[in-house]
C-alpha positions in Angstrom: -15.4 8.1 -7.4 -12.5 7.2 -5.2 -14.7 7.6 -2.1 -17.3 5.4 -3.7 -14.7 2.7 -4.4 -13.5 3.0 -0.8 -17.1 2.7 0.5 -17.6 -0.4 -1.7 -14.5 -2.0 -0.4 -15.5 -1.3 3.2 -18.9 -2.9 2.6 -17.3 -5.9 0.8 -14.8 -6.5 3.6 -17.4 -6.1 6.4 -15.9 -3.0 8.0 -18.3 -1.3 10.5 -16.2 1.7 11.7 -15.2 3.7 8.7 -13.0 6.8 8.5 -12.6 8.4 5.1 -10.0 11.1 4.8 -9.9 13.5 1.9 -7.7 16.5 1.0 -10.8 18.1 -0.5 -12.7 20.3 2.0 -15.7 20.5 -0.4 -15.8 16.7 -0.8 -15.9 16.4 3.0 -18.7 19.0 3.3 -20.7 17.3 0.6 -20.3 13.9 2.3 -21.5 15.1 5.7 -24.3 16.9 3.9 -23.4 20.4 5.0 -23.4 21.6 1.4 -25.4 20.2 -1.6 -23.6 18.1 -4.1 -23.4 19.4 -7.7 -25.7 17.6 -10.0 -22.8 15.9 -11.8 -21.8 14.0 -8.6 -25.1 13.8 -6.8 -25.8 10.2 -7.9 -22.4 9.1 -6.7 -22.8 10.9 -3.3 -26.2 9.3 -2.7 -24.7 5.8 -3.5 -21.9 6.4 -1.0 -24.3 7.5 1.7 -26.5 4.4 1.0 -23.5 2.1 1.1 -22.3 3.4 4.4 -25.7 4.2 6.1 -25.4 1.2 8.5 -21.8 2.0 9.4 -20.1 4.2 12.0 -18.5 6.6 9.6 -16.5 9.8 9.8 -15.3 12.0 7.0 -12.2 14.1 7.8 -10.1 16.6 6.0 -6.3 16.1 5.8 -3.7 18.2 4.0 -2.4 16.6 0.9 1.0 16.4 2.6 -0.6 14.4 5.4 -2.0 12.0 2.8 1.1 11.6 0.7 0.6 7.9 0.0 -2.9 8.3 -1.4 -1.8 11.3 -3.4 1.1 9.3 -4.8 -1.2 6.5 -5.8 -3.7 8.8 -7.4 -0.9 10.4 -9.4 0.5 7.0 -10.4 -2.9 5.9 -11.7 -3.3 9.1 -13.7 0.3 9.0 -15.1 0.1 5.3 -16.0 -3.5 5.5 -17.1 -4.4 2.4 -15.0 -6.8 1.5 -12.3 -6.9 -1.3 -9.8 -6.1 -2.4 -6.3 -3.0 -3.4 -4.5 -3.4 -6.4 -2.1 0.2 -6.6 -0.9 2.9 -4.1 0.0 5.4 -5.3 -2.6 2.8 -4.7 -5.4 2.8 -0.9 -4.6 4.8 1.5 -6.8 8.2 2.3 -5.4 7.2 5.8 -4.5 4.2 4.7 -2.4 6.4 2.1 -0.6 8.9 4.8 0.1 6.3 7.1 1.6 4.8 4.4 3.7 8.3 3.6 5.1 8.9 7.3 5.8 5.6 7.4 7.6 6.4 4.3 9.6 9.7 5.8 10.6 7.7 8.9 11.8 9.8 11.3 9.7 7.8 14.5 9.6 6.6 16.2 6.5 6.4 19.9 6.2 3.9 22.2 4.6 5.6 25.4 3.6 3.8 28.5 2.3 5.8 31.4 0.9 4.3 34.8 0.8 5.9 37.5 -1.3 7.7 40.1 0.7 6.5 43.7 0.3 9.2 46.3 0.6 
């Protein structure tokens, strides 16, 4: 549903070159039609494709750590049980503003995977 909302905003604002990033590999594969959408989301997928059919669009996968601001906003919406849009930087939750400033300062984020040692 987040991709659908993004597609609707792109159409409303008249964007013609659209890049949608997701941390879900399966969502990306569904959107580029490499795998079939489950019936539960098929209607949403078809609507997104229809909305963006006249646009130059690209769907790409990003690690959640690389999309920290979006992840932060999604968690905020779930935790606060709200939905909506932010039009100005100062309207964003403090955590999202912090992550944007960290990104602007080009401070790297790290993805660490720990495997159990076998002795």
